[in-house]
Backbone as CSV, one residue per row, in Angstrom:
resi,resn,N_x,N_y,N_z,CA_x,CA_y,CA_z,C_x,C_y,C_z
1,MET,10.074,-25.665,3.956,10.348,-25.813,2.916,11.810,-25.370,2.678
2,ASP,12.487,-26.829,2.164,14.322,-26.595,2.117,14.510,-25.694,1.040
3,ARG,15.685,-25.441,0.723,15.965,-24.468,-0.560,16.062,-25.105,-1.881
4,ARG,16.201,-26.509,-1.743,16.159,-27.205,-2.945,14.693,-27.576,-3.459
5,THR,13.698,-27.487,-2.068,12.202,-27.718,-2.935,11.940,-26.136,-3.465
6,PHE,12.404,-24.994,-2.589,12.094,-23.507,-3.016,12.451,-23.539,-4.223
7,VAL,13.725,-23.726,-4.828,14.384,-23.386,-5.920,13.422,-24.657,-6.988
8,LYS,13.134,-25.627,-6.825,12.366,-26.166,-7.937,11.170,-25.970,-8.228
9,ALA,10.698,-25.253,-7.262,9.208,-24.731,-7.302,9.160,-23.685,-8.480
10,ALA,10.447,-23.115,-9.196,10.314,-22.177,-10.098,10.203,-22.905,-11.475
11,ILE,10.310,-24.262,-11.736,10.489,-24.703,-12.676,8.573,-25.013,-12.693
12,SER,8.078,-24.413,-13.715,6.813,-24.325,-13.831,6.491,-23.997,-15.540
13,SER,4.951,-24.241,-15.987,4.377,-23.708,-17.072,3.718,-22.823,-17.001
14,PRO,3.972,-21.713,-18.344,3.016,-20.506,-18.095,1.892,-20.220,-17.961
15,VAL,1.277,-19.684,-17.094,-0.062,-19.456,-16.937,-0.578,-17.964,-17.218
16,ALA,-1.269,-17.731,-18.147,-1.650,-16.403,-18.686,-2.882,-15.978,-17.498
17,VAL,-2.648,-14.869,-16.847,-3.765,-14.110,-16.000,-3.548,-12.760,-15.981
18,SER,-4.500,-11.976,-15.844,-4.673,-10.592,-15.944,-3.937,-10.235,-14.759
19,ALA,-3.199,-8.763,-14.971,-2.494,-8.182,-13.875,-3.804,-7.686,-12.796
20,THR,-3.134,-7.696,-11.643,-4.000,-7.109,-10.521,-4.438,-5.852,-10.926
21,SER,-5.705,-5.567,-10.365,-5.905,-3.784,-10.727,-5.735,-2.951,-9.444
22,VAL,-4.562,-2.656,-9.425,-4.541,-1.310,-8.128,-3.969,0.088,-8.489
23,ASN,-4.993,0.772,-7.830,-4.676,2.120,-8.297,-2.923,2.743,-7.772
24,ASN,-2.414,3.266,-8.422,-1.326,3.907,-8.097,-0.880,5.204,-8.738
25,ILE,-0.611,6.492,-8.188,-0.595,7.509,-8.673,0.671,7.364,-9.607
26,LEU,1.465,6.609,-9.489,2.712,6.292,-10.158,2.249,5.547,-11.538
27,ASP,1.186,4.565,-11.462,1.340,3.862,-12.765,1.258,4.664,-13.909
28,ARG,2.048,4.167,-14.631,2.079,5.181,-16.148,2.076,4.093,-17.494
29,ASP,1.544,4.348,-18.399,2.255,3.650,-19.671,3.428,4.011,-20.005
30,ILE,3.941,2.775,-20.225,5.756,2.996,-20.546,5.434,3.958,-21.951
31,SER,4.718,3.725,-22.913,4.741,4.445,-24.101,4.811,5.993,-23.882
32,THR,4.416,6.581,-23.028,4.242,7.732,-22.474,5.498,8.456,-22.201
33,ASN,6.541,7.460,-21.997,7.691,7.651,-21.676,8.802,8.044,-22.397
34,GLN,8.497,7.896,-23.592,9.343,7.943,-24.899,9.664,9.431,-25.103
35,GLY,11.275,9.276,-24.784,11.363,11.087,-25.218,11.367,11.905,-23.991
36,GLN,10.918,11.519,-22.749,10.665,12.180,-21.641,11.845,11.847,-20.759
37,SER,11.651,12.449,-19.332,12.682,12.126,-18.093,12.222,11.110,-17.392
38,GLY,13.118,10.314,-16.672,12.619,9.135,-15.957,13.117,8.025,-16.466
39,ILE,12.873,6.970,-15.823,13.116,5.576,-15.868,12.044,4.614,-16.112
40,ALA,11.309,4.297,-17.168,10.244,3.286,-17.277,10.627,1.594,-16.938
41,ILE,9.881,1.381,-16.046,9.964,0.219,-15.842,8.674,-0.672,-15.674
42,ARG,8.607,-1.666,-16.428,7.444,-2.786,-16.115,7.925,-3.981,-15.211
43,PHE,6.942,-4.365,-14.391,7.287,-5.774,-13.663,6.799,-6.623,-14.309
44,LEU,7.492,-7.608,-14.559,7.047,-8.820,-15.727,6.453,-9.890,-14.505
45,GLY,7.380,-9.941,-13.475,6.797,-10.727,-12.480,7.391,-10.633,-10.841
46,THR,6.531,-10.884,-10.076,7.487,-10.416,-8.692,7.363,-11.304,-7.708
47,GLY,7.119,-12.541,-8.140,7.064,-13.679,-7.083,8.633,-14.361,-6.865
48,ALA,8.748,-15.100,-5.854,9.819,-16.059,-5.458,9.588,-17.208,-5.682
49,ALA,10.725,-18.008,-5.710,10.726,-19.501,-6.366,9.546,-20.395,-5.920
50,ASP,8.653,-19.795,-4.944,7.896,-20.931,-4.387,6.843,-20.690,-5.129
51,TRP,6.515,-19.848,-6.149,4.946,-19.539,-7.309,5.149,-20.356,-8.126
52,ASN,3.840,-21.250,-8.156,3.910,-22.469,-9.101,2.404,-22.646,-9.703
53,GLY,2.089,-21.216,-10.565,0.505,-21.217,-11.042,-0.201,-20.603,-9.991
54,LYS,-1.493,-20.343,-9.760,-2.451,-19.719,-8.930,-2.182,-20.499,-7.931
55,ASP,-2.244,-19.694,-6.765,-2.503,-20.447,-4.920,-3.693,-20.821,-4.497
56,GLU,-3.794,-21.175,-3.636,-5.393,-21.817,-3.064,-6.148,-20.291,-2.850
57,ARG,-5.544,-19.030,-3.139,-6.450,-17.887,-2.945,-6.858,-17.327,-4.466
58,GLY,-6.335,-18.108,-5.034,-6.697,-17.613,-6.758,-5.631,-16.610,-7.462
59,GLU,-4.673,-16.396,-6.455,-3.548,-15.072,-6.987,-2.575,-15.988,-7.415
60,MET,-1.662,-15.242,-8.528,-0.476,-15.574,-8.877,0.543,-14.625,-9.120
61,ARG,1.546,-14.797,-8.691,2.752,-13.836,-9.357,3.799,-14.773,-10.142
62,ARG,4.124,-14.215,-11.031,5.226,-14.834,-12.047,6.380,-14.546,-11.054
63,LEU,7.479,-15.408,-11.858,8.761,-15.387,-11.447,9.354,-13.778,-11.802
64,SER,10.505,-13.659,-10.614,10.711,-11.996,-10.601,11.657,-11.531,-12.139
65,SER,10.896,-10.587,-12.724,11.707,-9.829,-13.695,11.153,-8.404,-14.070
66,ILE,12.159,-7.839,-14.775,11.281,-6.373,-15.174,11.864,-6.232,-16.416
67,LEU,10.996,-5.403,-17.110,11.684,-4.855,-18.550,11.934,-3.233,-18.107
68,ILE,12.865,-2.855,-18.922,13.288,-1.088,-18.820,13.140,-0.587,-20.262
69,GLU,12.569,0.478,-20.386,12.446,1.222,-21.411,12.074,0.449,-22.449
70,LYS,11.275,-0.608,-22.556,10.988,-1.568,-23.647,11.496,-2.574,-24.217
71,HIS,13.334,-2.205,-23.864,14.021,-3.229,-24.668,15.417,-3.693,-24.117
72,ILE,15.221,-3.764,-22.347,16.216,-4.054,-21.756,15.566,-5.262,-20.373
73,LEU,16.003,-6.204,-20.456,15.418,-7.079,-19.133,16.232,-7.161,-18.179
74,ILE,15.704,-7.458,-17.096,16.623,-7.911,-15.747,16.115,-9.222,-15.785
75,ASP,16.566,-10.505,-16.050,16.157,-11.881,-15.467,14.798,-12.080,-16.390
76,LEU,14.771,-13.351,-16.612,13.394,-13.879,-17.693,13.429,-15.187,-17.494
77,THR,12.238,-15.583,-16.928,11.791,-17.435,-17.203,10.596,-17.442,-17.929
78,PRO,10.077,-18.643,-18.540,9.206,-19.015,-19.280,7.812,-18.625,-18.526
79,ILE,7.563,-18.469,-17.193,6.503,-18.153,-16.855,5.931,-16.559,-16.579
80,ALA,7.177,-16.030,-17.136,6.771,-14.449,-17.434,6.582,-13.944,-18.768
81,VAL,7.213,-14.604,-19.913,7.140,-14.262,-21.154,5.685,-13.257,-21.404
82,ASP,4.551,-14.036,-20.927,3.394,-13.467,-21.398,3.499,-11.840,-21.044
83,MET,4.264,-11.224,-20.007,3.900,-10.158,-19.493,4.324,-9.219,-20.351
84,ILE,5.362,-9.503,-21.045,6.253,-8.562,-22.504,5.257,-7.891,-22.970
85,PRO,4.792,-6.483,-23.354,4.058,-6.284,-23.960,4.085,-6.220,-25.875
86,ALA,3.122,-6.180,-26.552,3.400,-6.946,-28.057,3.912,-5.754,-28.726
87,ASP,4.186,-4.749,-28.288,4.661,-3.479,-28.859,6.272,-3.223,-28.557
88,ALA,6.695,-4.315,-27.244,8.231,-4.400,-26.644,9.034,-5.140,-27.550
89,HIS,10.000,-5.162,-27.735,11.011,-6.219,-28.483,12.435,-6.101,-27.832
90,PRO,12.407,-6.578,-26.438,13.788,-6.507,-25.801,14.815,-7.333,-26.464
91,ASP,16.019,-6.795,-26.702,17.273,-7.326,-27.296,18.358,-7.488,-26.088
92,THR,18.304,-7.167,-25.069,19.524,-7.312,-24.252,19.053,-7.675,-22.960
93,ILE,19.774,-8.371,-21.976,19.019,-8.883,-20.898,20.218,-8.910,-19.883
94,PHE,20.054,-8.394,-18.542,21.116,-8.417,-17.400,20.601,-9.872,-16.465
95,TYR,21.322,-10.581,-15.832,21.003,-11.594,-15.139,21.559,-11.264,-13.713
96,THR,20.804,-11.315,-12.759,21.172,-11.477,-11.408,22.144,-12.309,-10.972
97,HIS,21.351,-13.570,-11.286,22.412,-14.808,-10.840,21.654,-15.715,-11.656
98,SER,22.457,-17.417,-11.364,21.841,-18.378,-12.074,20.903,-18.906,-11.665
99,HIS,20.317,-19.029,-10.675,19.360,-19.567,-10.276,17.912,-19.881,-11.465
100,GLY,17.371,-20.889,-11.140,16.365,-21.187,-12.343,15.186,-20.165,-12.181
101,ASP,15.110,-19.710,-11.175,13.761,-18.929,-10.895,14.104,-17.331,-11.596
102,HIS,15.344,-17.239,-12.004,15.803,-15.866,-12.548,16.382,-16.286,-13.875
103,PHE,17.174,-17.083,-14.511,17.939,-17.602,-15.677,17.263,-18.917,-16.505
104,ASN,17.050,-18.651,-17.581,16.586,-19.045,-18.363,16.873,-19.121,-20.055
105,SER,17.948,-19.830,-20.473,18.861,-19.225,-21.426,17.818,-19.578,-22.897
106,MET,17.106,-20.684,-22.529,15.959,-21.097,-23.676,14.915,-19.968,-23.956
107,THR,14.493,-19.616,-22.886,13.241,-18.470,-22.973,14.234,-16.936,-23.449
108,ALA,15.275,-17.155,-23.232,16.100,-15.579,-23.485,16.082,-15.803,-25.139
109,LEU,16.277,-16.859,-25.572,16.948,-16.899,-26.893,15.576,-17.064,-27.920
110,ARG,14.555,-17.555,-27.209,13.239,-17.719,-27.771,12.371,-16.067,-27.924
111,ALA,13.134,-15.321,-26.523,12.538,-14.002,-26.799,12.882,-12.833,-27.825
112,GLY,14.114,-13.350,-28.414,14.893,-12.510,-29.183,16.230,-11.778,-28.858
113,ILE,16.758,-12.481,-27.463,17.845,-11.664,-26.934,19.111,-11.860,-27.803
114,LYS,19.743,-10.608,-27.915,21.077,-10.743,-28.737,22.114,-10.492,-27.906
115,GLN,21.861,-10.026,-26.697,23.253,-9.398,-26.063,22.984,-9.625,-24.595
116,VAL,23.591,-10.462,-23.625,23.732,-10.818,-22.302,24.498,-10.404,-21.520
117,PHE,24.660,-9.783,-20.421,25.442,-9.326,-19.279,24.896,-10.264,-17.976
118,LEU,26.289,-10.477,-17.579,26.214,-11.405,-16.205,27.511,-11.425,-15.418
119,SER,27.566,-11.744,-14.346,28.613,-11.849,-13.793,29.765,-12.679,-14.222
120,GLN,31.048,-11.828,-14.318,32.090,-12.555,-14.835,32.491,-14.282,-13.729
121,THR,31.621,-14.317,-12.589,32.087,-15.308,-11.972,31.566,-16.366,-12.454
122,TRP,30.395,-16.301,-13.305,30.031,-17.669,-13.693,29.707,-17.306,-15.345
123,TYR,30.487,-16.702,-15.983,30.356,-16.625,-17.111,30.640,-17.683,-18.208
124,ASP,31.729,-18.677,-17.576,32.318,-19.799,-18.794,30.823,-20.904,-18.620
125,MET,30.484,-21.075,-17.577,29.093,-21.745,-17.365,27.926,-21.482,-18.273
126,ALA,27.886,-19.870,-18.401,26.871,-19.519,-18.975,27.123,-19.481,-20.485
127,VAL,28.095,-19.465,-20.830,28.552,-19.733,-22.306,28.251,-20.695,-22.922
128,LYS,28.377,-22.155,-22.104,28.327,-23.195,-22.231,26.677,-23.646,-22.570
129,ILE,25.963,-23.143,-21.732,24.254,-23.355,-21.595,24.025,-22.201,-23.052
130,PHE,24.312,-21.174,-22.750,23.755,-20.917,-24.184,24.367,-21.240,-25.536
131,GLN,25.435,-22.129,-25.792,25.488,-22.934,-26.538,24.614,-24.049,-27.228
132,ASN,24.655,-24.501,-25.968,23.470,-25.771,-26.013,22.010,-25.317,-26.715
133,ALA,21.727,-24.295,-25.584,20.397,-23.904,-26.261,20.397,-23.444,-27.522
134,ALA,21.458,-22.291,-28.206,21.049,-21.867,-29.585,21.331,-23.174,-30.522
135,THR,22.024,-24.150,-30.074,22.261,-25.356,-31.083,20.758,-26.010,-31.316
136,GLU,20.204,-26.023,-30.005,19.085,-27.076,-29.807,17.846,-25.967,-30.657
137,LEU,18.240,-24.870,-30.596,16.781,-24.060,-30.933,16.919,-23.607,-32.541
138,ASN,18.565,-23.758,-32.951,18.867,-23.324,-34.118,19.057,-22.054,-34.775
139,CYS,19.320,-21.231,-33.732,19.540,-19.873,-33.970,20.886,-19.296,-33.389
140,PRO,21.422,-17.827,-33.600,22.563,-17.693,-33.339,22.880,-17.022,-31.826
141,MET,23.797,-17.696,-31.216,24.625,-17.328,-30.258,24.259,-15.527,-29.901
142,PRO,23.879,-15.254,-28.858,24.053,-13.982,-28.313,25.266,-13.879,-27.971
143,GLU,25.755,-12.172,-27.819,27.051,-11.904,-27.037,26.870,-11.943,-25.821
144,ILE,27.487,-12.658,-25.269,27.678,-12.369,-23.689,28.922,-11.682,-23.110
145,THR,28.837,-10.951,-22.512,29.687,-9.964,-21.993,29.991,-10.192,-20.202
146,PRO,31.227,-10.497,-19.528,31.288,-10.591,-18.655,31.082,-9.288,-17.701
147,LEU,30.604,-9.309,-16.485,30.453,-8.013,-15.894,31.218,-7.922,-14.253
148,HIS,31.879,-6.770,-14.327,33.002,-7.278,-12.835,31.924,-5.961,-12.136
149,ILE,32.215,-5.972,-10.865,31.641,-5.345,-9.844,32.013,-3.859,-9.929
150,GLY,30.814,-3.084,-10.093,31.194,-1.257,-10.287,31.174,-1.237,-11.736
151,GLN,31.330,-2.168,-12.732,31.433,-1.680,-14.113,30.339,-1.130,-14.614
152,LYS,30.187,-0.034,-15.148,28.991,0.670,-16.106,28.887,0.421,-17.130
153,ILE,27.794,0.121,-17.671,27.297,-0.148,-19.052,26.417,0.868,-19.394
154,LYS,26.704,1.308,-20.646,26.024,2.492,-21.313,25.066,1.920,-22.410
155,LEU,23.990,2.050,-22.507,23.200,1.591,-23.366,22.024,2.806,-23.748
156,SER,22.560,3.185,-24.721,21.513,4.434,-25.273,21.538,5.724,-24.084
157,ASN,20.729,6.150,-23.597,20.526,7.359,-22.431,20.533,6.748,-21.136
158,LEU,20.623,5.111,-21.044,20.801,4.484,-19.863,21.797,4.039,-19.584
159,THR,22.070,3.969,-17.997,23.593,3.458,-17.750,23.262,2.419,-16.382
160,ILE,23.606,1.238,-16.813,23.290,0.051,-15.948,24.661,-0.174,-15.139
161,THR,24.795,-0.177,-13.833,25.879,-0.690,-12.891,25.897,-1.842,-11.943
162,PRO,26.306,-3.112,-12.402,26.286,-4.397,-11.235,27.072,-3.794,-10.201
163,VAL,26.396,-4.149,-8.912,26.890,-4.047,-7.494,26.646,-5.542,-6.624
164,PRO,27.433,-5.491,-5.786,27.373,-7.205,-5.300,26.370,-7.141,-4.709
165,ALA,25.184,-8.397,-4.429,24.359,-8.722,-3.839,24.701,-9.491,-2.515
166,ASN,23.952,-9.744,-1.588,24.213,-10.942,-0.664,23.272,-12.195,-0.852
167,HIS,23.892,-13.175,-1.545,22.740,-14.216,-2.061,23.749,-15.186,-2.388
168,ALA,23.493,-16.532,-2.227,24.354,-17.627,-2.714,23.510,-18.663,-3.428
169,THR,24.511,-18.827,-4.384,24.024,-20.282,-5.568,24.678,-21.457,-4.817
170,GLU,24.301,-22.164,-5.880,25.056,-23.879,-5.626,26.569,-23.618,-5.996
171,ASN,27.178,-22.472,-6.761,28.521,-22.122,-7.152,29.346,-21.442,-6.071
172,ILE,29.846,-21.688,-5.076,30.137,-21.106,-3.923,30.888,-19.735,-4.593
173,PHE,31.818,-19.780,-6.042,32.176,-18.976,-5.968,31.705,-17.699,-7.343
174,GLU,30.162,-17.911,-7.333,29.493,-17.049,-8.065,28.729,-15.734,-7.380
175,GLN,28.857,-14.760,-7.785,28.421,-13.215,-7.406,27.530,-13.076,-7.880
176,ALA,26.370,-13.149,-6.618,25.184,-12.435,-7.376,24.873,-11.062,-7.305
177,LEU,23.971,-10.169,-8.355,24.382,-9.144,-8.507,23.124,-8.181,-8.547
178,LEU,23.152,-7.168,-7.906,22.183,-5.941,-7.684,22.474,-5.006,-8.984
179,TYR,21.671,-4.455,-9.635,21.969,-3.379,-10.574,21.304,-1.908,-10.275
180,LEU,21.991,-1.154,-10.653,21.804,0.605,-10.599,21.616,0.967,-11.927
181,ILE,20.397,1.558,-11.925,19.811,1.964,-13.268,19.802,3.641,-13.236
182,GLU,20.253,4.130,-14.335,20.308,5.610,-14.394,20.256,6.166,-15.423
183,LYS,19.313,7.528,-15.602,18.814,8.120,-16.664,18.250,9.290,-16.174
184,ASP,18.645,10.554,-16.987,18.314,11.882,-16.575,18.047,12.281,-14.960
185,GLY,19.121,11.761,-14.460,18.810,12.355,-12.708,18.274,11.351,-12.216
186,ALA,17.270,10.407,-12.720,17.171,9.149,-12.154,18.058,8.514,-11.624
187,ARG,17.746,7.904,-10.423,18.910,6.497,-9.971,18.129,5.812,-9.318
188,VAL,17.845,4.370,-9.737,17.009,3.441,-9.345,17.602,2.119,-8.992
189,LEU,17.608,1.683,-7.924,17.945,0.374,-7.508,17.435,-0.736,-7.520
190,TYR,17.786,-1.605,-8.313,16.790,-3.098,-8.086,17.613,-3.945,-7.487
191,ALA,16.772,-4.589,-6.444,17.776,-5.259,-5.422,17.230,-6.812,-5.469
192,THR,17.178,-7.526,-5.992,16.747,-8.808,-5.781,17.734,-9.999,-6.561
193,ASP,17.939,-10.713,-5.869,17.994,-11.237,-4.370,19.156,-10.992,-3.513
194,THR,18.697,-10.774,-2.596,19.918,-10.450,-1.654,19.490,-10.011,0.016
195,GLY,20.233,-10.490,1.083,19.818,-10.049,2.225,20.480,-8.810,2.667
196,GLY,19.268,-7.997,2.533,20.029,-6.676,3.026,21.079,-6.195,1.715
197,LEU,21.361,-5.043,1.872,22.465,-4.570,1.233,23.771,-4.144,1.794
198,PRO,24.719,-5.068,0.978,26.199,-5.109,1.544,26.813,-3.713,1.094
199,ALA,27.831,-3.775,2.128,28.712,-2.327,2.105,29.149,-2.212,0.904
200,VAL,29.562,-3.202,0.088,30.459,-2.543,-0.661,29.458,-2.164,-1.757
201,ALA,28.237,-2.843,-1.762,27.192,-2.279,-2.962,27.181,-0.839,-2.503
202,THR,26.284,-0.758,-1.259,26.312,0.860,-0.781,27.315,2.131,-1.175
203,ARG,28.983,1.504,-1.295,29.930,2.572,-1.223,29.742,2.660,-3.054
204,ILE,29.704,1.838,-3.819,29.604,2.106,-5.227,28.357,2.612,-5.423
205,ILE,27.308,2.401,-5.069,26.107,3.114,-5.489,25.980,4.489,-4.921
206,GLY,26.723,5.197,-3.996,26.599,6.373,-3.500,25.984,6.563,-1.985
207,ILE,25.391,5.403,-1.647,24.497,5.695,-0.496,25.082,5.324,0.843
208,ASP,26.374,4.973,0.915,27.190,4.963,2.195,27.163,6.210,2.894
209,ALA,27.000,6.660,4.060,26.994,7.684,4.678,27.955,7.906,4.950
210,HIS,29.053,7.420,5.113,30.587,7.454,5.291,31.056,8.535,4.096
211,ASP,30.757,8.140,3.062,31.302,8.698,1.919,30.571,10.040,1.672
212,PRO,31.632,11.176,1.757,30.848,12.614,1.570,30.503,12.775,0.119
213,ASN,31.340,12.014,-0.530,30.852,12.545,-2.212,29.675,11.318,-2.507
214,GLY,28.813,10.572,-1.613,27.570,10.051,-2.055,26.716,10.825,-2.786
215,LYS,25.781,9.967,-3.506,24.815,10.489,-4.325,23.415,9.627,-4.042
216,PRO,22.151,10.161,-3.753,21.235,9.356,-3.287,20.422,8.980,-4.457
217,LEU,19.773,7.554,-3.824,19.022,7.150,-4.590,17.783,7.904,-4.665
218,THR,16.788,7.760,-6.367,15.594,8.184,-6.067,14.343,7.718,-6.325
219,GLY,14.967,6.358,-6.525,13.959,5.053,-6.573,14.584,3.596,-6.270
220,LEU,13.590,2.675,-5.165,14.132,1.626,-4.827,12.966,0.676,-5.392
221,ILE,13.957,-0.441,-5.728,12.642,-1.596,-6.059,13.569,-2.688,-4.974
222,MET,13.180,-3.361,-4.009,13.738,-3.948,-3.184,12.973,-5.468,-2.788
223,GLU,13.631,-6.530,-2.771,12.983,-7.777,-2.580,12.659,-7.936,-1.298
224,ALA,11.432,-8.553,-1.154,10.933,-8.923,0.487,10.385,-10.410,0.362
225,THR,11.068,-11.309,0.193,11.112,-12.577,0.157,10.112,-12.963,1.774
226,MET,10.485,-12.521,2.667,9.693,-13.002,3.745,8.909,-11.862,4.045
227,GLY,7.448,-11.857,4.845,6.830,-11.120,5.076,7.203,-10.314,6.355
228,MET,6.121,-9.590,6.975,6.528,-8.766,8.509,6.646,-9.836,9.574
229,GLY,7.422,-9.416,10.597,7.410,-10.239,11.558,8.153,-11.689,11.466
230,GLN,9.163,-11.569,10.347,9.569,-12.782,10.057,11.297,-13.160,9.911
231,ASP,11.830,-12.192,10.610,13.172,-12.116,10.553,13.727,-13.296,11.519
232,THR,12.745,-14.329,11.774,13.771,-15.449,12.066,13.757,-16.780,10.901
233,ASP,12.986,-16.427,10.180,13.185,-17.114,8.938,14.443,-17.742,8.342
234,PHE,14.530,-18.892,7.836,16.176,-19.451,7.532,16.314,-18.642,6.356
235,ARG,15.688,-18.253,5.433,15.808,-17.416,4.524,16.844,-16.464,4.662
236,LEU,16.568,-15.487,5.917,17.329,-14.233,6.204,18.691,-14.091,5.732
237,PHE,19.491,-15.272,5.688,20.773,-14.888,5.252,21.050,-14.462,3.951
238,THR,20.294,-14.764,2.847,20.194,-14.801,1.448,19.023,-13.721,1.099
239,HIS,18.013,-13.254,1.934,16.963,-12.636,1.412,16.463,-11.597,2.129
240,THR,15.336,-10.979,1.940,15.135,-9.769,3.359,14.086,-9.979,3.080
241,SER,13.480,-9.680,4.818,11.872,-9.423,5.117,11.387,-8.135,4.684
242,VAL,10.259,-7.835,4.758,9.631,-6.459,4.997,10.097,-5.628,6.103
243,ASP,10.389,-6.061,7.081,10.933,-5.273,8.135,12.185,-4.677,8.056
244,GLY,13.053,-5.884,6.999,14.467,-5.453,6.993,14.520,-4.436,5.910
245,VAL,13.666,-4.481,4.985,13.599,-3.394,3.981,13.048,-2.133,4.869
246,MET,12.260,-1.843,5.535,11.587,-0.797,5.879,12.894,-0.202,6.828
247,ARG,13.641,-1.095,7.412,15.031,-0.375,8.194,15.697,0.305,7.355
248,THR,16.104,-0.564,6.142,17.075,0.072,5.082,16.418,1.271,4.707
249,VAL,15.039,1.423,4.491,14.513,2.541,3.854,14.574,3.783,4.920
250,LYS,14.774,3.604,6.427,14.660,4.548,7.324,16.048,5.116,7.310
251,VAL,16.925,4.132,7.161,18.375,4.691,7.499,18.767,5.614,6.036
252,LEU,18.445,5.247,5.157,18.588,5.873,3.643,17.774,7.094,3.835
253,GLU,16.532,7.228,4.358,15.657,8.417,4.545,16.500,9.435,5.488
254,ASN,17.101,9.153,6.633,17.374,9.638,7.459,18.963,10.177,7.111
255,THR,19.557,9.354,6.486,21.107,10.114,6.005,20.799,10.589,4.452
256,LYS,19.660,11.066,3.820,19.374,11.687,2.913,20.024,10.997,1.507
257,ARG,20.043,9.631,2.059,20.784,8.872,0.790,19.474,8.136,-0.096
258,TYR,18.635,8.652,0.272,17.470,8.027,-0.755,16.172,9.356,-0.901
259,THR,16.198,10.022,-1.700,15.485,10.994,-2.122,14.479,11.267,-3.085
260,PRO,13.202,10.136,-2.832,12.537,10.341,-4.150,11.758,11.455,-4.285
261,PRO,10.836,11.480,-5.529,9.966,12.557,-5.769,8.903,12.176,-4.729
262,PRO,7.981,12.981,-4.316,7.046,13.059,-3.125,5.820,12.396,-3.859
263,GLY,5.673,11.353,-2.804,4.502,10.384,-2.975,5.129,9.080,-3.578
264,GLN,6.290,8.972,-3.874,6.779,7.831,-4.749,7.092,6.609,-3.589
265,PRO,6.666,5.380,-3.946,6.722,4.367,-2.878,7.812,3.839,-3.176
266,VAL,8.264,2.740,-2.434,9.414,1.837,-2.282,8.885,0.659,-2.725
267,PHE,8.930,0.030,-3.897,8.316,-1.223,-4.472,8.897,-2.633,-4.161
268,LEU,8.091,-3.037,-3.199,8.507,-4.639,-3.306,8.306,-5.619,-4.152
269,THR,9.138,-6.740,-4.358,9.120,-7.618,-5.369,9.683,-9.007,-4.889
270,HIS,9.844,-10.005,-5.469,10.340,-11.207,-4.595,9.359,-12.072,-3.737
271,LEU,8.059,-11.557,-4.023,7.328,-12.252,-2.614,7.097,-13.568,-2.548
272,ALA,7.461,-14.001,-1.478,7.093,-15.469,-1.384,5.592,-15.760,-1.007
273,ARG,5.102,-16.887,-1.952,3.556,-17.250,-1.853,3.314,-17.653,-0.562
274,THR,4.253,-18.395,0.181,3.878,-18.894,1.535,4.145,-17.808,2.807
275,LEU,4.634,-17.070,2.381,5.073,-15.833,3.502,4.076,-14.357,3.406
276,HIS,3.509,-14.200,2.492,2.788,-13.196,2.464,1.291,-13.150,2.049
277,GLY,0.574,-11.985,2.434,-1.024,-12.381,2.312,-1.372,-11.828,0.699
278,THR,-2.498,-11.348,0.579,-2.835,-11.561,-0.931,-2.173,-9.601,-1.212
279,GLN,-2.687,-9.549,-2.526,-2.050,-8.271,-2.916,-3.111,-7.277,-2.179
280,ALA,-4.287,-7.490,-1.892,-5.306,-6.659,-1.323,-4.741,-6.511,0.237
281,GLU,-4.379,-7.434,0.854,-3.906,-7.499,2.190,-2.706,-7.064,2.297
282,LEU,-1.885,-6.935,1.141,-0.598,-6.151,1.406,-0.644,-4.646,1.393
283,ASP,-1.739,-4.203,0.126,-1.660,-2.946,0.048,-2.586,-2.365,1.474
284,ALA,-3.396,-2.851,2.404,-3.496,-2.732,3.242,-2.639,-2.677,4.577
285,GLN,-2.076,-3.297,4.589,-1.196,-3.678,6.033,0.579,-2.876,5.659
286,LEU,1.148,-2.655,4.450,2.674,-2.599,4.327,2.354,-1.053,4.677
287,PRO,3.549,-0.719,5.591,3.860,0.801,6.222,4.488,1.264,4.903
288,THR,3.954,2.893,5.214,4.296,4.069,4.510,5.738,4.020,4.130
289,PRO,6.619,3.875,3.233,5.886,4.247,1.800,6.374,2.919,1.108
290,LEU,6.088,1.722,1.781,5.998,0.244,0.949,5.109,0.387,0.114
291,LYS,5.209,-0.599,-0.980,4.026,-1.088,-1.850,4.543,-2.211,-2.383
292,ALA,3.521,-2.853,-2.485,3.862,-4.507,-3.192,3.377,-4.274,-4.582
293,ALA,4.787,-4.616,-5.243,4.621,-4.360,-7.030,3.828,-5.749,-7.181
294,TYR,3.265,-6.007,-8.458,2.460,-6.717,-8.858,2.457,-6.763,-10.315
295,ASP,2.076,-8.075,-10.858,2.782,-8.179,-12.222,2.163,-7.330,-13.116
296,GLY,2.607,-6.935,-14.302,1.943,-6.286,-14.977,2.300,-4.314,-14.514
297,LEU,2.320,-4.391,-13.626,2.600,-2.970,-12.988,3.299,-1.986,-13.558
298,GLU,3.483,-0.779,-14.423,4.245,-0.120,-15.093,4.525,1.483,-14.240
299,VAL,5.780,1.697,-14.317,6.052,2.710,-13.351,7.090,3.467,-14.061
300,VAL,6.900,5.293,-13.879,8.075,5.690,-14.366,8.449,6.487,-13.116
301,PHE,9.779,6.138,-13.180,10.587,6.537,-11.920,11.488,7.938,-12.054
302,LYS,10.762,8.957,-11.826,11.101,10.304,-12.471,12.464,10.668,-11.258
303,PRO,13.237,11.701,-11.789,14.236,12.296,-11.044,13.797,13.280,-10.161
304,LEU,14.176,13.649,-8.912,13.547,14.216,-7.697,13.689,15.854,-8.390
């Protein structure tokens, strides 16, 4: 499958299915986290761009996006809207990049988004797209804020910092982003889409072992577009394999730059339909501490 076909697969109609039932000691109802420490995250979608409804195995992964503390989104497309809880009313969205399996202006406006954050490298393009969408829907324009690498955004008791991803779009000047999410001593990195972690990103986050003033992560969500043993796949230059995630985790653990609470997994997302087994197979095969996230999974990332 070439890149054009891979991205076109992101354009699909919403399909409502129940979240896979998987037991996990960290699964929580996000509503229980109000006023408590930690960062509550709900996975709205965990699939890469080649998911288009249920597959031949009867499983489905919506396109990758998350909901933070019930009011902040990172990415959103039509296929994942049904996973936003009825009692959640997100009004702010951060975009990782402009690919259609992550960015959809019409969906954001219909969801009630009032504030948009995205890389300044495609700000002008995004403004035009949102202006057209707002005109078509006859609704107000959201406030669109261009982000610079390392710029800290404080929203209530959360701090969200954009750092560079290793990912390319059709616009060669666009910088895709990863996001560091911080609250109450919890530091969670949401890393999709990216081929590994760029050096500049690790320095800003504080996980570069060469920096004596570094600060470890306490939670990690990382893309694993490719499955195990697939480091020769052509997506390697802009995406990460399971083996690549595992190498990253081992380095961070060995250098004490990743210090999660006991028993907390590293959650994998952005899983390609054609490159992974079922959720049950992933649960059985993935090495500790990796765990495949699934649509509807809710996790409270606690500080160490």
